[in-house]
Every structure is written in C-alpha cells, then in structure tokens.
C-alpha positions as a Markdown table, in Angstrom:
| # | Residue | x | y | z |
|---|---|---|---|---|
| 1 | Met | 0.0 | 0.1 | 0.0 |
| 2 | Ala | 1.3 | 3.4 | -0.8 |
| 3 | Ser | 2.4 | 5.7 | 1.9 |
| 4 | Met | 0.0 | 8.6 | 2.5 |
| 5 | Thr | 1.0 | 11.9 | 1.0 |
| 6 | Thr | 1.9 | 15.1 | 3.0 |
| 7 | Lys | -1.4 | 16.4 | 1.9 |
| 8 | Glu | -3.4 | 13.4 | 3.0 |
| 9 | Asn | -1.8 | 13.6 | 6.5 |
| 10 | Leu | -2.6 | 17.2 | 6.8 |
| 11 | Leu | -6.3 | 16.7 | 5.9 |
| 12 | Leu | -6.4 | 13.5 | 8.2 |
| 13 | Phe | -5.0 | 15.5 | 11.0 |
| 14 | His | -7.2 | 18.6 | 10.6 |
| 15 | Lys | -10.2 | 16.8 | 9.8 |
| 16 | Leu | -12.0 | 18.5 | 12.8 |
| 17 | Glu | -11.3 | 21.8 | 11.4 |
| 18 | Ser | -12.3 | 20.7 | 7.8 |
| 19 | Asp | -15.7 | 19.5 | 9.2 |
| 20 | Leu | -16.3 | 22.8 | 11.3 |
| 21 | Phe | -15.5 | 24.8 | 8.1 |
| 22 | His | -18.1 | 22.6 | 6.1 |
| 23 | Arg | -20.6 | 23.3 | 8.6 |
| 24 | Leu | -20.0 | 27.0 | 8.9 |
| 25 | Val | -20.3 | 27.5 | 5.0 |
| 26 | His | -23.0 | 24.8 | 4.0 |
| 27 | Asp | -25.1 | 24.5 | 7.2 |
| 28 | Leu | -24.8 | 27.9 | 8.7 |
| 29 | Ala | -24.5 | 29.9 | 5.3 |
| 30 | Gln | -21.3 | 31.8 | 6.1 |
| 31 | Asp | -18.9 | 33.3 | 3.6 |
| 32 | Pro | -16.1 | 30.7 | 3.0 |
| 33 | Ala | -13.4 | 33.3 | 2.4 |
| 34 | Thr | -14.1 | 35.0 | 5.9 |
| 35 | Met | -14.5 | 31.5 | 7.6 |
| 36 | Arg | -10.9 | 30.2 | 6.6 |
| 37 | Trp | -9.7 | 33.3 | 8.6 |
| 38 | Val | -12.0 | 32.7 | 11.5 |
| 39 | Ile | -10.7 | 29.1 | 11.8 |
| 40 | Ala | -7.1 | 30.5 | 11.2 |
| 41 | Leu | -7.7 | 32.7 | 14.3 |
| 42 | Trp | -9.0 | 30.0 | 16.3 |
| 43 | Leu | -6.0 | 27.7 | 15.3 |
| 44 | Trp | -3.6 | 30.4 | 16.6 |
| 45 | Leu | -5.5 | 30.5 | 20.0 |
| 46 | Glu | -4.8 | 26.9 | 20.2 |
| 47 | Ser | -1.1 | 27.4 | 19.3 |
| 48 | Ala | -1.0 | 30.1 | 22.0 |
| 49 | Gly | -2.1 | 27.7 | 24.8 |
| 50 | His | -5.9 | 27.8 | 24.7 |
| 51 | His | -6.1 | 24.1 | 23.9 |
| 52 | Asp | -9.4 | 22.3 | 22.3 |
| 53 | Phe | -10.7 | 25.7 | 21.5 |
| 54 | Ile | -11.9 | 24.4 | 18.1 |
| 55 | Arg | -13.2 | 20.9 | 19.3 |
| 56 | Arg | -15.3 | 22.8 | 22.1 |
| 57 | Val | -16.8 | 25.2 | 19.6 |
| 58 | Ala | -17.6 | 22.6 | 17.1 |
| 59 | Ala | -19.9 | 20.8 | 19.8 |
| 60 | Leu | -22.1 | 23.7 | 20.3 |
| 61 | Pro | -25.4 | 24.4 | 18.4 |
| 62 | Gly | -25.4 | 26.6 | 15.4 |
| 63 | Pro | -26.6 | 29.8 | 17.0 |
| 64 | Val | -24.1 | 29.7 | 19.7 |
| 65 | Val | -21.3 | 28.9 | 17.0 |
| 66 | Leu | -22.4 | 31.9 | 15.2 |
| 67 | Arg | -21.8 | 34.0 | 18.3 |
| 68 | Phe | -18.2 | 32.9 | 18.4 |
| 69 | Val | -17.8 | 33.6 | 14.8 |
| 70 | Glu | -19.1 | 37.1 | 15.2 |
| 71 | Glu | -16.5 | 37.9 | 18.0 |
| 72 | Ala | -13.9 | 36.4 | 15.9 |
| 73 | Val | -14.6 | 38.5 | 13.0 |
| 74 | Gly | -14.6 | 41.7 | 15.5 |
| 75 | Cys | -11.0 | 40.2 | 16.5 |
| 76 | Leu | -9.8 | 40.0 | 13.0 |
| 77 | Arg | -11.0 | 43.7 | 11.9 |
| 78 | Arg | -8.7 | 44.9 | 14.8 |
| 79 | Leu | -6.1 | 42.7 | 13.9 |
| 80 | Ala | -6.1 | 43.9 | 10.2 |
| 81 | Asn | -5.4 | 47.5 | 11.3 |
| 82 | Asn | -1.8 | 48.9 | 10.4 |
| 83 | Pro | 0.3 | 48.9 | 13.8 |
| 84 | Gly | 0.0 | 52.4 | 15.6 |
| 85 | Gln | -3.1 | 53.3 | 13.3 |
| 86 | Gly | -5.4 | 53.5 | 16.3 |
| 87 | Ala | -8.9 | 51.9 | 16.5 |
| 88 | Met | -10.5 | 51.6 | 13.3 |
| 89 | Ala | -13.8 | 53.5 | 12.8 |
| 90 | Gly | -16.8 | 50.9 | 12.5 |
| 91 | Thr | -14.9 | 48.1 | 14.1 |
| 92 | Asn | -17.2 | 45.2 | 14.9 |
| 93 | Asn | -19.9 | 47.0 | 13.1 |
| 94 | Gly | -20.3 | 49.3 | 16.2 |
| 95 | Gly | -21.3 | 46.7 | 18.1 |
| 96 | Asp | -20.2 | 45.1 | 21.5 |
| 97 | Thr | -16.3 | 44.6 | 21.6 |
| 98 | Arg | -16.5 | 42.1 | 24.6 |
| 99 | Leu | -15.6 | 38.5 | 24.0 |
| 100 | Pro | -17.9 | 36.4 | 26.3 |
| 101 | Cys | -18.2 | 33.6 | 24.2 |
| 102 | Thr | -14.5 | 33.4 | 23.2 |
| 103 | Asn | -13.4 | 34.0 | 26.7 |
| 104 | Ala | -15.4 | 30.8 | 28.0 |
| 105 | Phe | -12.9 | 28.7 | 26.3 |
| 106 | Leu | -9.7 | 30.7 | 27.0 |
| 107 | Ala | -7.2 | 29.7 | 29.6 |
| 108 | Glu | -6.9 | 33.4 | 30.4 |
| 109 | Pro | -9.5 | 35.8 | 29.4 |
| 110 | Ile | -8.9 | 38.7 | 26.9 |
| 111 | Asp | -10.3 | 42.0 | 27.8 |
| 112 | Asp | -12.2 | 42.8 | 24.4 |
| 113 | Val | -11.3 | 43.0 | 20.7 |
| 114 | Gly | -8.7 | 45.9 | 21.4 |
| 115 | Tyr | -6.3 | 43.2 | 22.4 |
| 116 | Phe | -5.6 | 42.6 | 18.8 |
| 117 | Gln | -5.2 | 46.2 | 17.5 |
| 118 | Gly | -1.8 | 46.2 | 15.8 |
| 119 | Arg | -0.4 | 43.2 | 17.1 |
| 120 | Arg | 1.9 | 42.1 | 14.4 |
| 121 | Glu | 3.1 | 39.1 | 16.0 |
| 122 | Val | -0.5 | 37.7 | 16.2 |
| 123 | Leu | -1.1 | 38.7 | 12.6 |
| 124 | Asp | 1.7 | 36.7 | 11.4 |
| 125 | Gly | 0.8 | 33.8 | 13.5 |
| 126 | Val | -2.7 | 33.8 | 12.1 |
| 127 | Ser | -1.5 | 34.3 | 8.6 |
| 128 | Tyr | 0.7 | 31.4 | 8.8 |
| 129 | Lys | -2.2 | 29.3 | 10.1 |
| 130 | Tyr | -4.3 | 30.4 | 7.1 |
| 131 | Arg | -1.5 | 29.6 | 4.5 |
| 132 | Ser | -0.4 | 26.5 | 6.1 |
| 133 | Val | -3.6 | 24.8 | 7.0 |
| 134 | Cys | -6.9 | 26.6 | 6.1 |
| 135 | Leu | -6.0 | 27.0 | 2.5 |
| 136 | Ala | -5.5 | 23.3 | 2.3 |
| 137 | Val | -8.2 | 21.8 | 4.6 |
| 138 | Cys | -10.9 | 24.4 | 4.3 |
| 139 | Asn | -12.6 | 23.7 | 1.2 |
| 140 | Val | -16.0 | 24.6 | 0.0 |
| 141 | Gly | -16.7 | 21.3 | -2.1 |
| 142 | Ser | -16.2 | 18.6 | 0.7 |
| 143 | Ser | -15.6 | 18.2 | 4.3 |
| 144 | Thr | -13.8 | 14.7 | 3.8 |
| 145 | Thr | -10.1 | 14.0 | 3.4 |
| 146 | Thr | -10.8 | 13.9 | -0.6 |
| 147 | Ala | -11.2 | 17.7 | -0.7 |
| 148 | Met | -9.0 | 19.3 | -3.3 |
| 149 | Glu | -6.4 | 22.0 | -2.4 |
| 150 | Pro | -7.1 | 25.6 | -3.7 |
| 151 | Ser | -4.6 | 26.2 | -6.6 |
| 152 | Asn | -3.0 | 29.0 | -5.0 |
| 153 | Met | -1.2 | 27.8 | -1.7 |
| 154 | Ala | 1.1 | 30.5 | -1.6 |
| 155 | Gly | -1.8 | 32.9 | -0.4 |
| 156 | Val | -0.8 | 35.7 | -2.9 |
| 157 | Lys | -4.3 | 35.7 | -4.9 |
| 158 | Thr | -6.6 | 33.9 | -2.5 |
| 159 | Ala | -5.6 | 35.6 | 0.7 |
| 160 | Pro | -8.1 | 38.6 | 1.6 |
| 161 | Pro | -6.4 | 42.0 | 1.9 |
| 162 | Met | -5.9 | 41.8 | 5.6 |
| 163 | Val | -2.6 | 39.7 | 5.0 |
| 164 | Arg | 0.7 | 41.1 | 3.7 |
| 165 | Ser | 1.7 | 38.9 | 0.9 |
| 166 | Pro | 5.0 | 37.1 | 1.6 |
| 167 | Val | 5.8 | 37.0 | -1.9 |
| 168 | Cys | 4.9 | 40.3 | -3.4 |
| 169 | Gly | 6.0 | 42.2 | -0.4 |
| 170 | Ala | 3.2 | 44.5 | 0.0 |
| 171 | Gln | 3.8 | 47.6 | 2.2 |
| 172 | Arg | 0.6 | 47.8 | 3.7 |
| 173 | Val | -1.9 | 45.7 | 5.6 |
| 174 | Glu | -5.5 | 46.4 | 4.6 |
| 175 | Pro | -8.4 | 45.8 | 6.8 |
| 176 | Leu | -10.1 | 42.3 | 6.2 |
| 177 | Ala | -12.9 | 42.7 | 3.7 |
| 178 | Leu | -15.9 | 41.1 | 5.0 |
| 179 | Asn | -19.1 | 41.0 | 2.7 |
| 180 | Ser | -22.5 | 41.3 | 4.0 |
| 181 | Glu | -23.0 | 37.6 | 3.8 |
| 182 | Ala | -20.4 | 37.2 | 6.4 |
| 183 | Thr | -22.3 | 38.7 | 9.0 |
| 184 | Tyr | -25.9 | 37.8 | 8.4 |
| 185 | Phe | -25.4 | 34.6 | 10.3 |
| 186 | Ser | -28.3 | 33.0 | 8.7 |
| 187 | Leu | -29.1 | 29.4 | 9.4 |
| 188 | Asn | -29.7 | 26.5 | 6.7 |
| 189 | Pro | -33.2 | 25.2 | 7.5 |
| 190 | Glu | -32.2 | 21.8 | 5.8 |
| 191 | Ala | -29.0 | 21.3 | 7.6 |
| 192 | Thr | -28.5 | 18.0 | 9.8 |
| 193 | Pro | -29.7 | 18.6 | 13.2 |
| 194 | Trp | -27.0 | 19.4 | 15.8 |
| 195 | Ile | -26.5 | 16.7 | 18.4 |
| 196 | Pro | -25.1 | 18.1 | 21.6 |
| 197 | Met | -21.9 | 16.5 | 23.2 |
| 198 | Gln | -22.9 | 15.2 | 26.5 |
| 199 | Ser | -21.2 | 17.2 | 29.5 |
| 200 | Pro | -18.9 | 15.5 | 31.7 |
| 201 | Leu | -19.6 | 18.1 | 34.5 |
| 202 | Pro | -21.8 | 17.7 | 37.4 |
| 203 | Asp | -25.4 | 19.7 | 37.2 |
| 204 | Asp | -24.2 | 22.2 | 39.7 |
| 205 | Tyr | -21.4 | 23.3 | 37.4 |
| 206 | Arg | -24.0 | 23.7 | 34.6 |
| 207 | Ser | -26.5 | 25.5 | 36.4 |
| 208 | Leu | -28.1 | 29.2 | 36.7 |
| 209 | Phe | -30.2 | 30.3 | 39.4 |
| 210 | Ile | -33.3 | 32.0 | 38.3 |
| 211 | Thr | -35.7 | 34.1 | 39.7 |
| 212 | Phe | -39.2 | 35.5 | 38.7 |
| 213 | Ser | -41.1 | 38.7 | 39.9 |
| 214 | Lys | -43.3 | 37.9 | 42.7 |
| 215 | Gly | -46.8 | 36.7 | 41.8 |
| 216 | His | -45.5 | 36.2 | 38.1 |
| 217 | Pro | -43.9 | 32.8 | 37.8 |
| 218 | Ile | -42.9 | 31.4 | 34.5 |
| 219 | Ser | -43.7 | 27.8 | 33.5 |
| 220 | Lys | -40.8 | 25.3 | 32.9 |
| 221 | Glu | -41.9 | 24.6 | 29.4 |
| 222 | Asp | -42.0 | 28.3 | 28.5 |
| 223 | Ile | -38.5 | 28.7 | 30.0 |
| 224 | Val | -37.1 | 25.8 | 28.0 |
| 225 | Glu | -38.7 | 26.9 | 24.8 |
| 226 | Phe | -37.5 | 30.5 | 25.2 |
| 227 | Phe | -33.5 | 29.6 | 25.7 |
| 228 | Asp | -33.8 | 26.9 | 23.3 |
| 229 | Leu | -35.1 | 29.2 | 20.5 |
| 230 | Met | -32.6 | 32.0 | 21.4 |
| 231 | Phe | -29.5 | 29.7 | 21.9 |
| 232 | Gly | -30.3 | 26.5 | 20.3 |
| 233 | Pro | -31.0 | 23.3 | 22.2 |
| 234 | Cys | -29.1 | 24.5 | 25.2 |
| 235 | Val | -31.5 | 23.5 | 28.1 |
| 236 | Glu | -31.1 | 20.0 | 29.8 |
| 237 | Thr | -33.9 | 20.8 | 32.6 |
| 238 | Val | -35.6 | 23.5 | 34.8 |
| 239 | Met | -36.6 | 22.9 | 38.2 |
| 240 | Val | -38.7 | 25.6 | 40.2 |
| 241 | Glu | -39.5 | 26.2 | 43.9 |
| 242 | Lys | -41.9 | 23.9 | 45.6 |
| 243 | Val | -44.5 | 25.9 | 47.3 |
| 244 | Ala | -47.7 | 25.6 | 49.4 |
| 245 | Pro | -51.1 | 25.4 | 47.8 |
| 246 | Gly | -52.1 | 29.0 | 46.8 |
| 247 | Glu | -48.5 | 30.5 | 46.7 |
| 248 | Thr | -46.4 | 30.9 | 43.5 |
| 249 | Pro | -42.6 | 30.1 | 43.0 |
| 250 | Val | -40.1 | 33.0 | 43.1 |
| 251 | Tyr | -37.1 | 31.1 | 42.3 |
| 252 | Gly | -35.6 | 28.1 | 40.4 |
| 253 | Arg | -32.6 | 26.5 | 38.7 |
| 254 | Met | -31.9 | 25.8 | 34.9 |
| 255 | Ile | -29.4 | 23.2 | 34.1 |
| 256 | Leu | -27.7 | 23.7 | 30.7 |
| 257 | Arg | -26.3 | 20.9 | 28.6 |
| 258 | Ser | -22.9 | 22.6 | 28.8 |
| 259 | Ala | -20.9 | 24.6 | 31.2 |
| 260 | Ala | -19.7 | 26.5 | 28.3 |
| 261 | Met | -23.3 | 28.0 | 27.7 |
| 262 | Ile | -23.2 | 30.0 | 31.0 |
| 263 | Pro | -21.1 | 32.9 | 29.9 |
| 264 | Val | -23.1 | 32.8 | 26.5 |
| 265 | Val | -26.5 | 33.0 | 28.1 |
| 266 | Leu | -25.2 | 35.8 | 30.6 |
| 267 | Asp | -23.5 | 37.5 | 27.8 |
| 268 | Gly | -20.3 | 37.8 | 30.1 |
| 269 | Glu | -22.2 | 39.5 | 32.9 |
| 270 | Gln | -22.9 | 38.4 | 36.3 |
| 271 | Thr | -26.6 | 38.6 | 35.9 |
| 272 | Ala | -28.9 | 38.9 | 32.9 |
| 273 | Lys | -32.6 | 39.7 | 32.6 |
| 274 | Phe | -35.0 | 38.2 | 29.9 |
| 275 | Leu | -38.6 | 38.9 | 29.2 |
| 276 | Ile | -40.6 | 35.7 | 28.6 |
| 277 | Lys | -44.2 | 36.1 | 27.6 |
| 278 | Gly | -44.5 | 39.4 | 29.2 |
| 279 | Arg | -43.0 | 38.1 | 32.4 |
| 280 | His | -39.3 | 38.9 | 33.7 |
| 281 | Leu | -36.7 | 36.4 | 34.6 |
| 282 | Trp | -33.5 | 37.0 | 36.1 |
| 283 | Ala | -30.5 | 34.5 | 35.8 |
| 284 | Arg | -27.0 | 34.3 | 37.4 |
| 285 | Ile | -24.6 | 31.7 | 38.0 |
| 286 | Tyr | -25.7 | 28.9 | 40.4 |
| 287 | Val | -23.9 | 28.6 | 43.9 |
| 288 | Pro | -24.8 | 25.5 | 45.4 |
| 289 | Ser | -25.9 | 25.9 | 49.0 |
| 290 | Ser | -28.8 | 23.8 | 49.6 |
| 291 | Ser | -30.7 | 21.4 | 47.4 |
| 292 | Leu | -33.6 | 22.5 | 45.2 |
| 293 | Ser | -36.4 | 20.2 | 44.6 |
| 294 | Gly | -38.2 | 20.4 | 41.3 |
| 295 | Asp | -41.8 | 19.9 | 41.2 |
| 296 | Ala | -43.4 | 16.8 | 39.4 |
C-alpha cells in the first residue's frame, strides 16, 4: 500500500477543522473566505495555549457557534489595522467589543477585541495558520479527506487583503474585507440537526439560578422553549421552587447541557434579565448552598 502524502496527512490531522468549516459554510450559510480566517484565528489561539478551543466550539449548536464567529470577526478586523493606526472606525460593526463566548474557552480571558489592535506577531501567526492549514483543509466542496487543495497555496491571490503577501512584499496591511453575507449569520433550514456532546460536568457546574417577579412565575415549558429558541438546544432541564397551595414560586434552577453556555446566556455579565411572554426572569451563576427540589 502506498504511503500517505503530506497533503493527505494534513487533511487527516485537521479533519475537525475541515468538518467545522463545512458546517459553517453549508449548514450555517457563512462566507467561505471569511470562515478560513476565522478558523485560522482559532488555530492560533490553540497554538497560544488555549487548548481544544475548536473542538469545544464545534460541539455547540449553530446559533451559539455563530456568536463565536461574530466575536472572531471583530478580532480579525482589529488585527487587520496597521500597527500604530489606532482604533478603526466602525470596528465590529459598531457592536459590542467584549468577548464573552470566546473567553469561556480561553485559559486566560482577553479584555476585548482591542487586544488584537496592531499586534504584528499575532497577525503573522494567524496568517501562517491560514496559509499552511486553512487553504488546504478548508474547502467549499467537501468536508472529507478527498477535498482538493486550492490552486494558490502561496496565499498571494486567494488571501483576503488583511494579509501582507509574503511573495509580493506589499507595504501595507488592509482591513479584512467582510461582505454582508459574512455577518448575516443565517441558518440553513435543511441542515442536519445538531446533536449536543454530553457534558462531563455535574449539574451544579452547568446551572443558572433563576428568579421571577413575585406573583408572576414562568412555567418550565416556557423557559425551556425561550432559551432553546434563543441559543439553540441548550437547556437540559428546569426545576422550580416547591410551594404551598395557593402560593407561587419565586426562584428555580436551570441546568444547561454544557457549562460553556453559561457565559453565553449571561453575555459575559454576572446577571442577565429576560422577558418571557411578558414576564421577567433574572438569571445568574448557580452557587450550591442547599438542594432545590423540582416539582413533579
């Protein structure tokens, strides 16, 4: 049997990245050129010590993966600025510059997208991942190891203008060109359903403490439906306070499928407020103190 080529070994080693790229482009309707750079950034994060970042992102439901993508795009836009240029107007589409999703998987948190402003060493590292890995394994046509390599491996013509060409020796670094398709974050209704990876952590580490306005409780079914629609199938179960007849519960606990969803649901804050069918729900990280019994 003939030995495997370098290209085949590369595709086999990076099958996870290839499959995630295929999912982003075909199931989540994202722009292929931009997604190569997003995965290159995530590969750089792993090389910088934030291990298993891509594997953990790939295990999340589509709507949550797109939140990670949105944060990555904001980081890339800052990274694309010339060193010393200062903050670029309109960075991150004028949106939030915090990184609650990304930080959930980092060994040490990053304050915000401004961390990447003018970081030449980071740009070089991300560019290297783009040229050496993403051009080869992130192919639009297939997510399998039979994918064909893009014709221009040097990254001269296929690289977006955020990268200084190593061959042409361009004297400036342009902002990453992101077309409108890259920021719609639309979903493919015909995509294969996402099957969540079972969390190894106990319930207490995957829980949010929830409270209601006195006299205005929210049913468990409405809570599950609301959060699953907003973030994808992220809720494992909901338990509410047991009360005496004639009284209404004022608190409960929501157990998520993954602990990584906690900063996503809370949007990086300590507490978050939601409006569910006209009634308010407050959520914060659950701190075990006494057992909470769910009603039947």
